[in-house]
C-alpha positions as CSV (number, residue, x, y, z in Angstrom):
1,M,120.6,73.6,89.8
2,E,121.2,71.7,93.0
3,K,124.9,71.5,92.1
4,V,125.4,75.2,91.7
5,A,123.3,76.0,94.8
6,M,125.3,73.7,97.0
7,E,128.6,75.1,95.5
8,F,127.4,78.6,96.5
9,F,126.6,77.6,100.1
10,M,129.9,75.8,100.4
11,M,131.9,78.9,99.5
12,P,133.7,80.8,102.3
13,L,131.5,83.0,104.4
14,E,133.3,86.2,103.3
15,E,132.5,85.3,99.6
16,K,128.8,84.8,100.3
17,Q,128.6,88.0,102.4
18,K,129.3,89.9,99.2
19,Y,125.6,89.4,98.4
20,P,123.9,90.4,101.7
21,M,120.2,90.2,102.4
22,L,119.6,93.7,103.9
23,P,117.0,94.2,106.6
24,G,113.5,94.5,105.3
25,T,114.4,92.8,102.1
26,V,114.1,89.2,100.9
27,Q,116.8,89.1,98.2
28,G,120.4,88.1,98.8
29,Y,122.2,85.8,101.3
30,G,121.3,85.6,104.9
31,Q,118.2,85.4,107.1
32,A,114.8,86.7,106.0
33,F,111.9,87.7,108.3
34,V,114.1,88.9,111.1
35,F,112.6,91.8,113.1
36,S,114.2,91.9,116.5
37,E,117.5,91.1,118.2
38,D,115.5,88.9,120.7
39,Q,113.9,86.8,117.9
40,K,114.9,83.1,117.8
41,L,116.4,82.6,114.3
42,D,115.5,79.7,112.1
43,W,118.3,77.1,111.4
44,C,118.6,78.0,107.8
45,N,121.0,79.8,105.4
46,M,119.0,81.4,102.5
47,F,120.0,82.9,99.2
48,A,117.1,84.5,97.3
49,L,116.9,86.3,93.9
50,G,114.1,88.0,92.0
51,V,114.0,86.5,88.5
52,E,111.0,87.9,86.6
53,P,110.2,90.5,85.5
54,H,113.7,91.8,85.1
55,S,112.7,95.0,86.9
56,I,112.7,93.2,90.3
57,R,116.2,91.9,89.9
58,N,119.1,93.3,91.8
59,P,122.1,92.6,89.5
60,K,124.6,93.2,92.4
61,L,123.2,90.1,94.1
62,W,123.8,87.7,91.2
63,P,127.1,86.0,92.1
64,S,130.0,85.5,89.8
65,K,130.9,82.2,91.5
66,P,130.1,79.5,90.7
67,S,130.8,80.6,87.1
68,D,127.7,78.8,85.7
69,F,125.4,80.0,88.5
70,S,123.5,82.7,86.6
71,E,123.1,80.7,83.4
72,T,121.8,77.7,85.5
73,V,119.3,79.8,87.4
74,E,118.0,81.4,84.2
75,S,117.5,78.0,82.5
76,Y,115.9,76.4,85.6
77,S,113.5,79.3,86.1
78,R,112.3,79.3,82.5
79,E,111.2,75.6,82.9
80,I,109.6,76.2,86.3
81,R,107.7,79.1,84.9
82,K,106.2,76.8,82.3
83,V,105.2,74.3,85.1
84,C,103.4,77.1,87.0
85,K,101.5,78.3,84.0
86,N,100.3,74.8,83.2
87,L,99.3,74.2,86.8
88,L,97.2,77.3,86.9
89,K,95.4,76.2,83.8
90,Y,94.5,72.9,85.4
91,I,93.4,74.6,88.6
92,A,91.1,76.8,86.5
93,I,89.7,73.8,84.7
94,T,88.9,72.0,88.0
95,L,86.8,75.1,88.9
96,K,85.0,75.2,85.6
97,L,86.7,78.6,84.7
98,K,88.4,79.7,81.5
99,E,91.7,77.9,81.5
100,D,93.6,81.2,81.0
101,V,91.8,83.2,83.6
102,F,94.7,83.3,86.0
103,E,97.3,84.1,83.3
104,E,95.2,87.0,82.0
105,M,94.7,88.3,85.5
106,F,98.3,88.0,86.7
107,G,99.9,90.2,84.0
108,V,103.6,89.7,83.9
109,A,103.9,87.2,86.7
110,V,106.4,87.8,89.5
111,Q,108.9,84.9,89.9
112,A,111.6,84.5,92.6
113,V,113.9,81.7,93.5
114,R,115.2,80.9,97.0
115,M,117.8,78.4,97.9
116,N,117.7,77.0,101.4
117,Y,120.6,75.2,103.1
118,Y,119.9,73.6,106.5
119,P,123.1,72.4,108.2
120,A,122.9,69.5,110.6
121,C,121.6,70.8,113.9
122,P,122.9,69.5,117.3
123,R,119.5,70.3,119.0
124,P,116.7,69.8,116.4
125,D,114.2,69.8,119.3
126,L,114.9,73.4,120.0
127,V,114.9,75.1,116.7
128,Y,113.0,75.1,113.4
129,G,114.7,75.0,110.0
130,L,111.9,77.4,108.9
131,S,109.0,78.5,111.1
132,P,105.4,77.5,110.3
133,H,103.9,79.7,107.6
134,S,101.9,79.7,104.4
135,D,103.3,81.4,101.3
136,G,102.0,84.7,99.9
137,S,102.5,83.5,96.3
138,A,99.9,81.9,94.0
139,L,102.0,78.7,93.7
140,T,105.3,77.6,95.3
141,V,107.4,74.9,93.6
142,L,109.8,73.1,95.9
143,Q,112.6,70.8,94.8
144,Q,114.1,68.8,97.7
145,G,117.8,68.1,97.2
146,R,118.9,64.5,96.4
147,G,120.0,62.7,99.5
148,S,118.7,65.4,101.8
149,S,117.2,64.6,105.2
150,V,113.4,64.7,105.5
151,G,112.6,68.3,106.5
152,L,109.4,69.6,105.0
153,Q,106.2,69.1,107.0
154,I,102.7,70.3,106.2
155,L,99.8,70.8,108.7
156,K,96.9,68.5,107.9
157,D,94.0,68.0,110.3
158,D,96.0,69.7,113.1
159,D,98.9,67.2,112.7
160,W,102.3,67.8,111.2
161,V,102.9,65.4,108.4
162,S,106.4,64.8,106.8
163,V,106.7,65.1,103.1
164,H,109.4,62.6,102.1
165,P,111.5,63.5,99.1
166,I,110.7,61.7,95.9
167,P,113.5,61.5,93.3
168,N,112.9,63.7,90.2
169,A,109.7,65.1,91.6
170,L,108.5,68.6,92.6
171,V,106.3,69.5,95.5
172,I,103.6,72.1,94.7
173,N,102.2,74.3,97.5
174,V,99.1,76.4,97.0
175,G,99.8,79.9,98.3
176,D,97.5,82.6,99.9
177,T,96.8,84.3,96.5
178,I,95.0,81.2,95.1
179,E,93.1,80.8,98.4
180,V,91.8,84.4,97.9
181,L,91.1,84.1,94.2
182,T,89.2,80.8,94.7
183,N,87.3,82.1,97.7
184,G,88.7,79.3,99.8
185,R,87.9,76.5,97.3
186,Y,91.7,75.9,97.3
187,T,93.4,76.6,100.6
188,S,97.0,77.7,101.1
189,V,99.2,75.1,102.8
190,E,100.7,75.8,106.2
191,H,104.1,74.2,106.3
192,R,107.4,74.3,108.2
193,A,110.9,72.9,107.9
194,V,112.5,70.8,110.7
195,T,116.1,70.1,111.3
196,H,118.1,66.9,111.5
197,K,120.8,66.1,114.1
198,E,123.2,64.4,111.7
199,R,122.3,65.3,108.1
200,D,122.1,68.6,106.2
201,R,119.4,69.5,103.7
202,L,119.1,71.6,100.5
203,S,115.9,72.8,99.0
204,L,115.2,75.0,95.9
205,V,112.0,77.1,96.1
206,T,110.3,79.1,93.4
207,F,107.6,81.6,94.2
208,Y,105.1,82.4,91.4
209,A,102.7,85.3,91.9
210,P,100.7,88.1,90.1
211,S,102.3,91.3,89.1
212,Y,102.6,93.8,92.0
213,D,100.2,96.3,90.4
214,V,97.2,93.8,90.1
215,E,94.1,94.2,92.1
216,L,93.0,90.8,93.6
217,G,89.9,89.4,95.2
218,P,87.6,86.3,94.9
219,L,86.5,85.6,91.4
220,P,82.8,86.4,91.0
221,E,82.1,83.0,89.6
222,L,83.1,81.4,92.9
223,V,80.9,83.6,95.2
224,D,77.3,82.8,95.8
225,V,74.7,82.3,98.5
226,E,76.2,79.0,99.6
227,N,79.8,80.4,99.3
228,P,79.7,84.0,100.5
229,C,82.7,86.2,99.8
230,K,85.4,85.6,102.4
231,F,88.1,88.1,101.3
232,R,88.2,91.8,100.3
233,R,89.8,93.2,97.2
234,Y,93.4,94.5,97.6
235,N,96.5,95.5,95.7
236,H,98.9,92.5,95.4
237,G,101.9,94.8,95.9
238,E,100.5,96.0,99.2
239,Y,100.0,92.4,100.3
240,S,103.5,91.4,99.3
241,K,104.9,94.3,101.3
242,H,102.8,93.3,104.3
243,Y,104.0,89.7,103.9
244,V,107.7,90.4,103.9
245,T,107.6,92.9,106.8
246,N,105.9,90.4,109.2
247,K,107.4,87.5,111.1
248,L,106.4,84.0,109.8
249,D,103.5,82.9,112.0
250,G,101.2,80.2,110.5
251,K,98.6,81.7,108.2
252,K,98.4,85.0,110.1
253,T,99.4,87.1,107.1
254,L,96.3,86.0,105.3
255,E,94.2,88.0,107.8
256,F,95.3,91.0,105.7
257,A,92.8,89.9,103.0
258,K,90.0,88.6,105.2
259,L,86.7,90.5,105.4
260,G,86.1,92.0,108.8
261,N,89.8,92.5,109.6
């Protein structure tokens, strides 16, 4: 998967621009979360695709080059989907819930993949690779490219901590959806990507989330006198639309679901 992703990013610009990420969308090649001409852009080239269900796919954005690109994405995504389903079972078990509670609730889960290429940056002190944010998904699965520079940082106790790549390992981020469903027992991870002056970086990111037509809110089993309800009920499709139409800004998008907002 890393091989075909890098081959795509190394193609001539005019070839990649055949698959443009249009304003207000998050599929295709380009820059997401851009809302003004004055906005400082992140130092990152993105290529994103909707994978599951097939209804969210845009076939025009699936490239013909590299020749094995589509087949590789399909195979990779099937395996990552299995990982996500298993992780959600284990999260449920830790909360003393039915192990299939999330799978039953999510319906046909939405899955998307985004490939990020961060070129070497002459002034890493002036620009992010990707601005600080939490993900709107339930789970995000990150594969950091072999030999890439250290780029991912998470916010812990008000300090940014670098996550060093480990060969043959995946990084799992909890997204906003799980924070809502667990009423804050699991919290979404605020993270960012930083740039490197001399080395480039590749990352592969899978977002796994409920079906867009699902109504979400804290699970009743996780709300009591000691843990009062922190979030309202909402439609996941509405939240997703809110997420992709707002600039990345820490955990600000989660305010959409908080009671009292």
